N, C-alpha and C positions, 0 to 999 in steps of 0.2 A: 679378707680372701680377696688378695691380690697379686700381679706378680712383682715382687720386688727388683727392680733393674740395677740396684747395689749388692747384691747378697749375691756372689757366686754361686751359693749352692744352688740357685734355682737354676742358674745357666749350666751345671753339671745336671740335674734332674732333666731339665732339656734334650742334653746330649743321650742321655741313658735311654729317655723316651724315643730317643731316635734309631738309638741303638736297639732295642727291644722290637718297636716298631718295622725296621728294616727286618728283622728276623721274621715277624708276623707278616710282612706284606710278600717277602718270600712265601711263605707257605700261601698264604692266600693265593697269587697267581699260578704256584705252581700247580695246584687243584683245580682253580681255574682254565689254567692251559688244558692241563688232562681231560677234566671235563668237556668243554667245548670243543675240542680237538678228535676224541674219541667216544664221544655220543652225542645221543639227538639231543639235549639239553640245551632249553634256550639261555642265551647270557645272563639274562636276569636270574634264573633260578640256578646255574651255575654260579652266579654271584653269592646268592646266599648263603648255598653249601661250602665254599671255599672261604667266605667271611667267618662263617661262624667257626671255621677250625681254625682261622686263625687268631678267634677271642679267645680260646683255653689259653693257645701260649702268652696270647698278651696278659691275662689276668695274672698268669704264676711269674712271668717276666717283668712287670709293674709291680708287683705285690710286692716281691723279694730282692729285685735289683735297682729300680728305677726309685720307688718311693720308701724302699725299705721298712714296709709296715709289717712290722711282728704283732706277735699277742694273739688274744681271745676272739677277736672281732671278724676274722676270716668271713663267716655265715655272713654280717653284715655288709661286707666290702662286697663279696661276689655278688650280694642280691642290687646291691647299687649299682657294680660293676655289669650286670646284666641288662637292669634298667637301662643305663647310658649306652651299651651296644643295641639293644632293641630298638633304641633311638637313632641310632648312628648308622643303625643297618638301615630302617627305613628311610632317612634321609639319603645315604646313598645308595639304595636300590630306587628311588627314584632319580636320582641321578643318571644311573645305567639306565632306566626308562628311558627315560628323554633321549639320552646321546645314542644310545644303540637303540631302540625301539622307532621313537618318533623322527628324530631326525635322520636316522639311518646313518650313523657314522661308523666306523670300525669297532667293532667289541672293542679292543684292546685300549684305543683311543678315548672309550666312554669309561673304560676300568679306568683310567688316569685320572678322569676327573674326581669318580666315585672314590678313588682311594684318599684324593687331597680332601674330599668333604668329610671323610671320615677320619682322615687324622686329625684335623683341625678340633671337631668334635670331642673327640676321645682324649688330647692331650687336656684340652680344658675340663672336660668332665673329669679326666680320674686326678688330674690335680687340683680341683676344689671340691669336690663332690664325692668321690671314692674314696681315694686314701689323703683326703684333709685331715691332718694332726689335728684334733682342737684342743 
């Protein structure tokens, strides 16, 4: 259960994860922008909503494109993915609250740090916990 630096397939998975992540990040940020610009929703609530929308496309993209997980264990993977993303959502929301609310940083700058935290947590969790082929 470690990253094999000599296996080129590990790097291909990482690149694919980045592609899927870019798409999910676009969805997340677009919805975050719309909610913060056109509603009275606070940045951290907008973050929870937008993040949740990105999670749906993330599961599908990573299951079928990044990790090519096929078979009958979709329910187990989805349950693990939800647990992972709840942990990631909690951590990234705490980052959002810290930077946007406590430190009064610009909400978009806070969102950058929040996104970075969730990307790191999600790659490690997806690679070694959710889509781990045993």
